[in-house]
ChimeraX commands (.cxc) that place a marker at each C-alpha (Angstrom):
marker #1 position 50.87,-109.66,250.20 radius 0.5
marker #1 position 53.51,-109.49,252.95 radius 0.5
marker #1 position 55.55,-112.07,251.04 radius 0.5
marker #1 position 55.51,-109.93,247.86 radius 0.5
marker #1 position 56.46,-106.80,249.81 radius 0.5
marker #1 position 59.28,-108.68,251.53 radius 0.5
marker #1 position 60.50,-110.00,248.17 radius 0.5
marker #1 position 60.59,-106.49,246.70 radius 0.5
marker #1 position 62.44,-105.22,249.77 radius 0.5
marker #1 position 64.99,-108.01,249.38 radius 0.5
marker #1 position 65.64,-106.95,245.79 radius 0.5
marker #1 position 63.50,-109.31,243.69 radius 0.5
marker #1 position 62.50,-107.41,240.52 radius 0.5
marker #1 position 58.78,-106.66,240.11 radius 0.5
marker #1 position 58.89,-108.25,236.64 radius 0.5
marker #1 position 60.03,-111.57,238.15 radius 0.5
marker #1 position 57.29,-111.40,240.81 radius 0.5
marker #1 position 54.64,-110.59,238.19 radius 0.5
marker #1 position 55.64,-113.61,236.08 radius 0.5
marker #1 position 55.79,-115.87,239.15 radius 0.5
marker #1 position 52.27,-114.88,240.18 radius 0.5
marker #1 position 50.83,-114.73,236.66 radius 0.5
marker #1 position 49.89,-111.05,236.81 radius 0.5
marker #1 position 51.10,-107.81,235.26 radius 0.5
marker #1 position 53.66,-105.43,236.78 radius 0.5
marker #1 position 50.99,-102.73,237.37 radius 0.5
marker #1 position 49.00,-105.30,239.37 radius 0.5
marker #1 position 52.04,-105.91,241.60 radius 0.5
marker #1 position 52.56,-102.15,242.04 radius 0.5
marker #1 position 48.87,-101.62,242.94 radius 0.5
marker #1 position 49.03,-104.46,245.43 radius 0.5
marker #1 position 52.19,-103.03,246.99 radius 0.5
marker #1 position 50.63,-99.56,247.21 radius 0.5
marker #1 position 47.51,-101.02,248.88 radius 0.5
marker #1 position 49.69,-103.01,251.29 radius 0.5
marker #1 position 51.73,-99.94,252.25 radius 0.5
marker #1 position 48.58,-97.82,252.68 radius 0.5
marker #1 position 47.12,-100.49,254.94 radius 0.5
marker #1 position 50.32,-100.59,256.98 radius 0.5
marker #1 position 50.26,-96.78,257.29 radius 0.5
marker #1 position 46.69,-96.92,258.62 radius 0.5
marker #1 position 47.67,-99.48,261.24 radius 0.5
marker #1 position 50.75,-97.45,262.23 radius 0.5
marker #1 position 49.05,-94.05,262.54 radius 0.5
marker #1 position 45.52,-94.95,263.58 radius 0.5
marker #1 position 44.17,-92.96,260.64 radius 0.5
marker #1 position 42.63,-94.00,257.39 radius 0.5
marker #1 position 42.77,-92.44,253.93 radius 0.5
marker #1 position 39.45,-91.50,252.38 radius 0.5
marker #1 position 38.85,-91.17,248.67 radius 0.5
marker #1 position 35.74,-90.35,246.66 radius 0.5
marker #1 position 34.67,-88.52,243.55 radius 0.5
marker #1 position 32.28,-85.63,243.21 radius 0.5
marker #1 position 31.17,-83.48,240.31 radius 0.5
marker #1 position 33.04,-80.21,239.67 radius 0.5
marker #1 position 30.13,-77.96,240.66 radius 0.5
marker #1 position 29.75,-79.69,244.03 radius 0.5
marker #1 position 33.49,-79.47,244.62 radius 0.5
marker #1 position 33.50,-75.76,243.74 radius 0.5
marker #1 position 30.61,-75.17,246.16 radius 0.5
marker #1 position 32.46,-77.10,248.88 radius 0.5
marker #1 position 35.65,-75.11,248.24 radius 0.5
marker #1 position 33.66,-71.86,248.46 radius 0.5
marker #1 position 32.19,-72.94,251.81 radius 0.5
marker #1 position 35.66,-73.94,253.00 radius 0.5
marker #1 position 36.92,-70.44,252.11 radius 0.5
marker #1 position 33.97,-68.69,253.79 radius 0.5
marker #1 position 34.61,-70.67,256.96 radius 0.5
marker #1 position 38.27,-69.64,256.89 radius 0.5
marker #1 position 39.52,-73.20,256.81 radius 0.5
marker #1 position 43.06,-73.74,255.58 radius 0.5
marker #1 position 42.42,-76.42,252.98 radius 0.5
marker #1 position 39.96,-78.85,251.47 radius 0.5
marker #1 position 41.63,-81.63,253.51 radius 0.5
marker #1 position 41.14,-79.64,256.74 radius 0.5
marker #1 position 37.48,-79.11,255.86 radius 0.5
marker #1 position 36.96,-82.80,255.10 radius 0.5
marker #1 position 38.64,-83.82,258.37 radius 0.5
marker #1 position 36.25,-81.48,260.17 radius 0.5
marker #1 position 33.29,-82.94,258.30 radius 0.5
marker #1 position 34.33,-86.35,259.63 radius 0.5
marker #1 position 34.51,-84.94,263.16 radius 0.5
marker #1 position 31.09,-83.26,263.09 radius 0.5
marker #1 position 29.13,-84.52,266.08 radius 0.5
marker #1 position 27.70,-88.00,265.66 radius 0.5
marker #1 position 24.10,-86.80,266.00 radius 0.5
marker #1 position 24.39,-84.62,262.92 radius 0.5
marker #1 position 22.87,-87.23,260.63 radius 0.5
marker #1 position 20.28,-88.41,263.15 radius 0.5
marker #1 position 16.67,-87.69,262.22 radius 0.5
marker #1 position 15.19,-84.48,263.55 radius 0.5
marker #1 position 12.14,-85.32,265.74 radius 0.5
marker #1 position 10.27,-82.17,264.61 radius 0.5
marker #1 position 10.92,-83.02,260.97 radius 0.5
marker #1 position 9.82,-86.60,261.52 radius 0.5
marker #1 position 6.53,-85.39,263.08 radius 0.5
marker #1 position 5.95,-82.93,260.24 radius 0.5
marker #1 position 6.60,-85.64,257.66 radius 0.5
marker #1 position 4.22,-88.03,259.46 radius 0.5
marker #1 position 1.53,-85.33,259.33 radius 0.5
marker #1 position 2.14,-84.77,255.61 radius 0.5
marker #1 position 2.03,-88.52,255.02 radius 0.5
marker #1 position -1.30,-88.68,256.86 radius 0.5
marker #1 position -2.72,-85.87,254.75 radius 0.5
marker #1 position -1.55,-87.53,251.54 radius 0.5
marker #1 position -3.06,-90.83,252.65 radius 0.5
marker #1 position -6.41,-89.10,253.30 radius 0.5
marker #1 position -6.31,-87.47,249.87 radius 0.5
marker #1 position -5.45,-90.84,248.32 radius 0.5
marker #1 position -8.38,-92.54,250.08 radius 0.5
marker #1 position -10.78,-89.88,248.79 radius 0.5
marker #1 position -9.46,-90.20,245.25 radius 0.5
marker #1 position -9.74,-94.00,245.47 radius 0.5
marker #1 position -13.36,-93.72,246.65 radius 0.5
marker #1 position -14.22,-91.36,243.82 radius 0.5
marker #1 position -12.55,-93.61,241.23 radius 0.5
marker #1 position -14.22,-96.72,242.66 radius 0.5
marker #1 position -17.61,-95.01,242.38 radius 0.5
marker #1 position -16.93,-94.00,238.77 radius 0.5
marker #1 position -15.67,-97.51,237.89 radius 0.5
marker #1 position -18.84,-99.01,239.34 radius 0.5
marker #1 position -21.01,-96.62,237.33 radius 0.5
marker #1 position -19.10,-97.35,234.09 radius 0.5
marker #1 position -19.42,-101.11,234.65 radius 0.5
marker #1 position -23.19,-100.62,234.99 radius 0.5
marker #1 position -23.24,-98.93,231.59 radius 0.5
marker #1 position -23.47,-95.35,232.81 radius 0.5
marker #1 position -21.51,-92.53,231.22 radius 0.5
marker #1 position -18.33,-91.37,232.89 radius 0.5
marker #1 position -19.44,-88.01,234.23 radius 0.5
marker #1 position -18.70,-86.28,237.52 radius 0.5
marker #1 position -21.64,-84.95,239.50 radius 0.5
marker #1 position -21.42,-81.46,241.01 radius 0.5
marker #1 position -20.51,-82.84,244.48 radius 0.5
marker #1 position -17.87,-85.07,242.92 radius 0.5
marker #1 position -16.45,-82.15,240.94 radius 0.5
marker #1 position -16.34,-80.13,244.16 radius 0.5
marker #1 position -14.64,-83.01,246.00 radius 0.5
marker #1 position -12.03,-83.27,243.26 radius 0.5
marker #1 position -11.47,-79.51,243.33 radius 0.5
marker #1 position -11.13,-79.60,247.14 radius 0.5
marker #1 position -8.66,-82.50,246.91 radius 0.5
marker #1 position -6.53,-80.64,244.36 radius 0.5
marker #1 position -6.54,-77.56,246.58 radius 0.5
marker #1 position -5.60,-79.71,249.58 radius 0.5
marker #1 position -2.80,-81.25,247.52 radius 0.5
marker #1 position -1.49,-77.76,246.74 radius 0.5
marker #1 position -1.50,-77.02,250.48 radius 0.5
marker #1 position 0.44,-80.21,251.19 radius 0.5
marker #1 position 2.93,-79.27,248.48 radius 0.5
marker #1 position 3.48,-75.88,250.13 radius 0.5
marker #1 position 3.92,-77.58,253.52 radius 0.5
marker #1 position 6.54,-79.91,252.04 radius 0.5
marker #1 position 8.49,-76.98,250.56 radius 0.5
marker #1 position 8.39,-75.21,253.94 radius 0.5
marker #1 position 9.63,-78.34,255.70 radius 0.5
marker #1 position 12.44,-78.69,253.13 radius 0.5
marker #1 position 13.48,-75.06,253.59 radius 0.5
marker #1 position 13.48,-75.25,257.38 radius 0.5
marker #1 position 15.37,-78.54,257.35 radius 0.5
marker #1 position 17.93,-77.28,254.85 radius 0.5
marker #1 position 18.70,-74.10,256.81 radius 0.5
marker #1 position 18.77,-75.98,260.12 radius 0.5
marker #1 position 21.05,-78.64,258.63 radius 0.5
marker #1 position 23.52,-76.13,257.19 radius 0.5
marker #1 position 23.63,-74.24,260.51 radius 0.5
marker #1 position 24.38,-77.49,262.37 radius 0.5
marker #1 position 26.93,-78.49,259.74 radius 0.5
marker #1 position 28.78,-75.16,259.81 radius 0.5
marker #1 position 28.70,-75.10,263.59 radius 0.5
marker #1 position 30.12,-78.61,263.74 radius 0.5
marker #1 position 32.86,-77.77,261.27 radius 0.5
marker #1 position 33.93,-74.53,262.94 radius 0.5
marker #1 position 33.91,-76.13,266.40 radius 0.5
marker #1 position 35.73,-79.30,265.29 radius 0.5
marker #1 position 39.11,-77.89,266.26 radius 0.5
marker #1 position 42.36,-77.47,264.43 radius 0.5
marker #1 position 44.00,-80.76,265.37 radius 0.5
marker #1 position 46.35,-81.97,262.67 radius 0.5
marker #1 position 45.00,-84.89,260.67 radius 0.5
marker link #1:1,2 radius 0.2
marker link #1:2,3 radius 0.2
marker link #1:3,4 radius 0.2
marker link #1:4,5 radius 0.2
marker link #1:5,6 radius 0.2
marker link #1:6,7 radius 0.2
marker link #1:7,8 radius 0.2
marker link #1:8,9 radius 0.2
marker link #1:9,10 radius 0.2
marker link #1:10,11 radius 0.2
marker link #1:11,12 radius 0.2
marker link #1:12,13 radius 0.2
marker link #1:13,14 radius 0.2
marker link #1:14,15 radius 0.2
marker link #1:15,16 radius 0.2
marker link #1:16,17 radius 0.2
marker link #1:17,18 radius 0.2
marker link #1:18,19 radius 0.2
marker link #1:19,20 radius 0.2
marker link #1:20,21 radius 0.2
marker link #1:21,22 radius 0.2
marker link #1:22,23 radius 0.2
marker link #1:23,24 radius 0.2
marker link #1:24,25 radius 0.2
marker link #1:25,26 radius 0.2
marker link #1:26,27 radius 0.2
marker link #1:27,28 radius 0.2
marker link #1:28,29 radius 0.2
marker link #1:29,30 radius 0.2
marker link #1:30,31 radius 0.2
marker link #1:31,32 radius 0.2
marker link #1:32,33 radius 0.2
marker link #1:33,34 radius 0.2
marker link #1:34,35 radius 0.2
marker link #1:35,36 radius 0.2
marker link #1:36,37 radius 0.2
marker link #1:37,38 radius 0.2
marker link #1:38,39 radius 0.2
marker link #1:39,40 radius 0.2
marker link #1:40,41 radius 0.2
marker link #1:41,42 radius 0.2
marker link #1:42,43 radius 0.2
marker link #1:43,44 radius 0.2
marker link #1:44,45 radius 0.2
marker link #1:45,46 radius 0.2
marker link #1:46,47 radius 0.2
marker link #1:47,48 radius 0.2
marker link #1:48,49 radius 0.2
marker link #1:49,50 radius 0.2
marker link #1:50,51 radius 0.2
marker link #1:51,52 radius 0.2
marker link #1:52,53 radius 0.2
marker link #1:53,54 radius 0.2
marker link #1:54,55 radius 0.2
marker link #1:55,56 radius 0.2
marker link #1:56,57 radius 0.2
marker link #1:57,58 radius 0.2
marker link #1:58,59 radius 0.2
marker link #1:59,60 radius 0.2
marker link #1:60,61 radius 0.2
marker link #1:61,62 radius 0.2
marker link #1:62,63 radius 0.2
marker link #1:63,64 radius 0.2
marker link #1:64,65 radius 0.2
marker link #1:65,66 radius 0.2
marker link #1:66,67 radius 0.2
marker link #1:67,68 radius 0.2
marker link #1:68,69 radius 0.2
marker link #1:69,70 radius 0.2
marker link #1:70,71 radius 0.2
marker link #1:71,72 radius 0.2
marker link #1:72,73 radius 0.2
marker link #1:73,74 radius 0.2
marker link #1:74,75 radius 0.2
marker link #1:75,76 radius 0.2
marker link #1:76,77 radius 0.2
marker link #1:77,78 radius 0.2
marker link #1:78,79 radius 0.2
marker link #1:79,80 radius 0.2
marker link #1:80,81 radius 0.2
marker link #1:81,82 radius 0.2
marker link #1:82,83 radius 0.2
marker link #1:83,84 radius 0.2
marker link #1:84,85 radius 0.2
marker link #1:85,86 radius 0.2
marker link #1:86,87 radius 0.2
marker link #1:87,88 radius 0.2
marker link #1:88,89 radius 0.2
marker link #1:89,90 radius 0.2
marker link #1:90,91 radius 0.2
marker link #1:91,92 radius 0.2
marker link #1:92,93 radius 0.2
marker link #1:93,94 radius 0.2
marker link #1:94,95 radius 0.2
marker link #1:95,96 radius 0.2
marker link #1:96,97 radius 0.2
marker link #1:97,98 radius 0.2
marker link #1:98,99 radius 0.2
marker link #1:99,100 radius 0.2
marker link #1:100,101 radius 0.2
marker link #1:101,102 radius 0.2
marker link #1:102,103 radius 0.2
marker link #1:103,104 radius 0.2
marker link #1:104,105 radius 0.2
marker link #1:105,106 radius 0.2
marker link #1:106,107 radius 0.2
marker link #1:107,108 radius 0.2
marker link #1:108,109 radius 0.2
marker link #1:109,110 radius 0.2
marker link #1:110,111 radius 0.2
marker link #1:111,112 radius 0.2
marker link #1:112,113 radius 0.2
marker link #1:113,114 radius 0.2
marker link #1:114,115 radius 0.2
marker link #1:115,116 radius 0.2
marker link #1:116,117 radius 0.2
marker link #1:117,118 radius 0.2
marker link #1:118,119 radius 0.2
marker link #1:119,120 radius 0.2
marker link #1:120,121 radius 0.2
marker link #1:121,122 radius 0.2
marker link #1:122,123 radius 0.2
marker link #1:123,124 radius 0.2
marker link #1:124,125 radius 0.2
marker link #1:125,126 radius 0.2
marker link #1:126,127 radius 0.2
marker link #1:127,128 radius 0.2
marker link #1:128,129 radius 0.2
marker link #1:129,130 radius 0.2
marker link #1:130,131 radius 0.2
marker link #1:131,132 radius 0.2
marker link #1:132,133 radius 0.2
marker link #1:133,134 radius 0.2
marker link #1:134,135 radius 0.2
marker link #1:135,136 radius 0.2
marker link #1:136,137 radius 0.2
marker link #1:137,138 radius 0.2
marker link #1:138,139 radius 0.2
marker link #1:139,140 radius 0.2
marker link #1:140,141 radius 0.2
marker link #1:141,142 radius 0.2
marker link #1:142,143 radius 0.2
marker link #1:143,144 radius 0.2
marker link #1:144,145 radius 0.2
marker link #1:145,146 radius 0.2
marker link #1:146,147 radius 0.2
marker link #1:147,148 radius 0.2
marker link #1:148,149 radius 0.2
marker link #1:149,150 radius 0.2
marker link #1:150,151 radius 0.2
marker link #1:151,152 radius 0.2
marker link #1:152,153 radius 0.2
marker link #1:153,154 radius 0.2
marker link #1:154,155 radius 0.2
marker link #1:155,156 radius 0.2
marker link #1:156,157 radius 0.2
marker link #1:157,158 radius 0.2
marker link #1:158,159 radius 0.2
marker link #1:159,160 radius 0.2
marker link #1:160,161 radius 0.2
marker link #1:161,162 radius 0.2
marker link #1:162,163 radius 0.2
marker link #1:163,164 radius 0.2
marker link #1:164,165 radius 0.2
marker link #1:165,166 radius 0.2
marker link #1:166,167 radius 0.2
marker link #1:167,168 radius 0.2
marker link #1:168,169 radius 0.2
marker link #1:169,170 radius 0.2
marker link #1:170,171 radius 0.2
marker link #1:171,172 radius 0.2
marker link #1:172,173 radius 0.2
marker link #1:173,174 radius 0.2
marker link #1:174,175 radius 0.2
marker link #1:175,176 radius 0.2
marker link #1:176,177 radius 0.2
marker link #1:177,178 radius 0.2
marker link #1:178,179 radius 0.2
marker link #1:179,180 radius 0.2
view
């Protein structure tokens, strides 16, 4: 790569280099651009970042950037990169809550498995597939318990989302106005 860049600097036409290397001119230009970007990163200690996002997400990000009073999308993204390292670390309270929910779901699953195993055994013995009153009650209780777990999950999601956005906004607004 350095050799190609040096050749271009010394005046060798890109067309000649492309033919010599068996590639197209756009390939040489892309390689040169990548080489110069890499040199710029080494020289400045910074790195360019590029990604794509859907228009709705970008509009929402721009709206947040405006509400926070940040000067530009680039300023906001630099601040995102500077948000404290622990931002993406798991929340111990959330982890405990999720372990509890997982335990509840496992208990529900065990009860359902026991009920199904009993019914499978009865069917294999030639009995009709019919739930007894206690089994119907157990199934009803399990469904009710499942609804409760679903509500708990939505509450956990809501708490986590609002806590996360508060931490995110705090990190962005405290990240400073250093030029990037």
